[in-house]
N, C-alpha and C positions, 0 to 999 in steps of 0.2 A: 201522479201525486207524489211519488217518492216516499220518504219516511217522515211521519208527522213530528215536527218539532226537533228533528235531529240536530240541526245546527244551533239550536237554542239550548241544547242539553248542557248542563253545568259539568265541567270536567272535574273540578275539585274545589272544596271549600277552604282548603289551606295548602300551604306549600308553594312550589314553583308556579303552578297553574291556578292558584287561588282566585276565585271570582271570574275565571274565564270559561267561555263556552267552546264547543267544538268549532263554532264559527271563527274564533280567534286563532285556530290552528292553521288556517290557510295563509299562505304567503302571497302578497300581492305580486303579480307577475306581468311584465310588459310583453306584448307580442313580439317585440323586436328581440327579446332575449330567447325566444323559442325558435329562431331561424335554424334550419337544419334538423330540427326534431320532428317526430312523427306523432300526430294526434289522431285518435279515432273518434268518430262521431256516431251517436245514436240517431239514425236518420229520422225515425218516427218522432223522437223528442224534438229534433230540429225543425221538422215540418210544423208541429203544433206550436212551438215557440215563435216561429216565423209568422204564423197566422195570428197568434195572440198579440203580436207587436203591431199589427196593422189596425188602422181605424175601422176597416170593414173587410170582411172576407172577399167581398165582391169588388174590391177596389181596383182590380185589374182583370179584364175578361177579354177573350178573343171575340171575333165577329160573330161566331155561332153561339156565344153565351158561355163558353167554357171558361171556368175560373182558372186564371193563370198566376194568381198572387203568390202561390207557394213556389212556383218555378222562379219567379223574379227574386224572391227573398232568399231562397236557397242558393241561387246563382251568385247573388251578392256576397253571401257568406263564403262560398267557395273561392271567389276571386279575391276577397279580403285576405283570407289566410294564405292564398297563393302569393299575394303581394309581399307578405312577410316571410316568404320562402319557407313556409311550414309544410311539411309533407302531410298528406291527408289520406285517411282510410275511412270510408263511410260504411257503416254496418246496418243491415236491415234485419229485423226480427225474423225468426223462423216463421214461415207461413202457417205452420201447425200451431204455433203459440204454446202456451203452457196451461194446463188444467187449473192451476192455482189462481190464475188471474181472471178466469171466466166470470166468477161472481162479482168481482170488483168492476169489470167492464160492463156488466149488466146494470150495476148501480149507476155507473157513469152515464149509461144510455138514458136511464130514467131522469137523471138530473139535466141532461142535455134537452130532452123532450120538454121539460118544464121551463127551460131558460127562455129569455126574451130577446137576446141579441144573436145575430148571425154568428159571431165569434164563439159564443158560449155553446151554440148548437152545432158547431163544426164537427164533422166526423171524417176522419181520414178513410179514404176508400182505396181499393186496389188501383184505381185510375191515378190517384195522387202518387202512389208508390211507383207505378210504371213511368209516370212523367219524370220523377226524380232519377230513376234508373237511367232513362234515356239521356237526361241532362248530364249526369255524371259520365256516362259513356262518351258523349260527344265532347265533353270538356277534357277527357283523358284522365279522369280521376278514378283510382281503383276503388271498387266497392266489393263487399262480401255479403253473403246471406248466411246468417248464423245457422248452426246445425239444428236439426229437428228438436223442437221443444225448448230451445235456448233463446233467451232474450238478447237483444243487441248489447245492452249495458253489461249483461253477464259475460258475454264473450269478449267484449271490449276490455273489461276489467282483467280477464285472463291474459289478454295480449299485452297488458302493461306489467305483467309479472316477469321478472328475469328468469331466463332459462339457462341451465348450465352450459357454459362455453359459448353462448350466442347472445346473452343479454335479453332484453325485452324487445318485442317487435314494435311496440308503441310506447311513448313516454308518458302520455296521459290519455284518459278518455274525457271528452268534453261533454259536460252535462250540468244542468242546474239542479239535478237531484243527487241525493246522497247514496243511492243504490250502488254506484260504482265502488265506493269504499266498502260497503257491506259485502260486496262480491269479492273483495280483496284487492282492488285495483287502485291506481293513482288517478286522482280527479283534477281536471281543470274546470273550475266553476265560474261562469260569467255572472256578474252582479251589477245591477243598475240601481243605485241608491237615489234618494230624493232629497232635495234641499228643504230648508225650513218652510219655504213658500209652496212646496209640493211639486216643484219642477224636477224632472228626471235629470240626473247627472250623466256624464259620459260613462259608458260601460267599463267596468274594471274586471280583471281576471285574477282568480285566486287559486293557487296550486296546493293540493292536499296530497301528502304521501302517506300511504297506508301504514307504514312502519312508525311514522311519527304520531299518527292518530292513536295507534295501539299503545305506544309508549306513554303518551300524555293521559290517556284514559285509564291505563292500567288494566286493559282488557285483552283477552286473546281473541282469535277470530270467531270462535264459537260464541263467546260472550258478547262480542260486538253484534253478531247476528241476532242473539237473543234480545239485546237492547233494541235493535231495529224493529223486531217483531212486537215487542212489548209496547213500543211507541205507536205502532200502527203502520202498515205498509200496503203495497198493492196486492199482497198475497193473503192477508189475514187481518181481522179486526184487532184493534189494540187491546191491551190488558186494562182492566179497570183500575183506577186509583194509581196510575203510573203517569208521571209528567216529567218534563225536561229537568226539573230541579232535583228530583230524587231517583231518576231512572238508573243511572250508573251505580249508585250505592246499593240499590235493591238487586241489581244483577250480580254485583260482587258478593253480596251476602246471601245469594241464592234464594231471595224472597220473591222471585218472579215465577209464577206457575203458568206454564203454557198448556193449552188444550191440544188436541190432536192436529187440528188445522194449523195452529200456530207452530207446532213442532215441525210439521211438514214444510212450512214456510222457512223456518230456521234452517232446516236441512237443505232446502233449495238454494239458499244463499251460500251454502258451503259446498255445493255440488262441484265435483271435479269434472271440468269439461276438456281437459287436456288431450283426451283420446278421441274427441269428436272433431270431425273435419267440416269446415265451412265450404261454401261454394264461392270461388273467387272469380272476379271479372276484371280484367285489365284491358285497357284500350289506349289509343293515342289521340291527341287533340285533333278534332276534325272541324276546323274553323268554317269552311264553306257549308258543310252540312248543318252545323250548329246554327249559323246565321239564317240559313234558309228555313229551318224548322221554327226558329223564334219569330221570324217574319210572318209565318202562317198563323202564329198565335197573337199577332197584333203588337209585337214589340216594334219600337221605333228604329228605323234604319240609322238615323243620326246618332241615337243612343248606342246602338250596337257598334257603329264605326268607332266611337270613343272608347268602348270597352275592349274591342278586339282589333 
């Protein structure tokens, strides 16, 4: 879900940023300009995004009925970024998850149960996760599992923060959600706009630097976290009578009152994960094994010959 209305939030009513929203703070970025840089990916977010982009979840299946659409679309993403010589680090959520998100996940489950389309009802399982781990391993793409109780976006945001003497491990975290910024990281956000006739345009990419967001909004990290919680997040319900037009002003004037759950959510956004160690998996590209596995899943030999 991300943060409700975050990118629609008005930055200022007057001055340099008058009439602009947080959306306008992103700088359009071409993938060609990111060659040699390192981007980390929230794997769960990427799987869901891949599924939602399909006409049907069951658009591609193996002979035994196993759905393979997620494998196809994630592989396409990996190969696209590789084509642009962008270094990739894929991050999986901690298997233990976070207590704060359990209530939100239960609400999502109820919504999915009531949904009518297979895409809306899609639930990511441990099998989907293991499929993508195997795919990344065979493609020779490094992936990590976030430390216990830590979200992929949370740890990815930390990896974009410069460290004394060594800089940052990653330049951006790729996500459609604002959480990366709230966790204090730099965000590369994909956007697909629509024409006046309703047709989707080519995907564009916008880079957000946390320092520039804080400067433009006039907020510090804690206030930015309070803004996110007030608008509504994956970790707590929104505050009443708070909307994108007035949220920043109310945070600055200390007119936002958070309950205990909301304060816990704010503190979670500010949690220091620098002392926590992820589990890292490195491998080399294993072309014969990759092709053999994909063939068992019903992928076309002709198509694989063109790709590899």
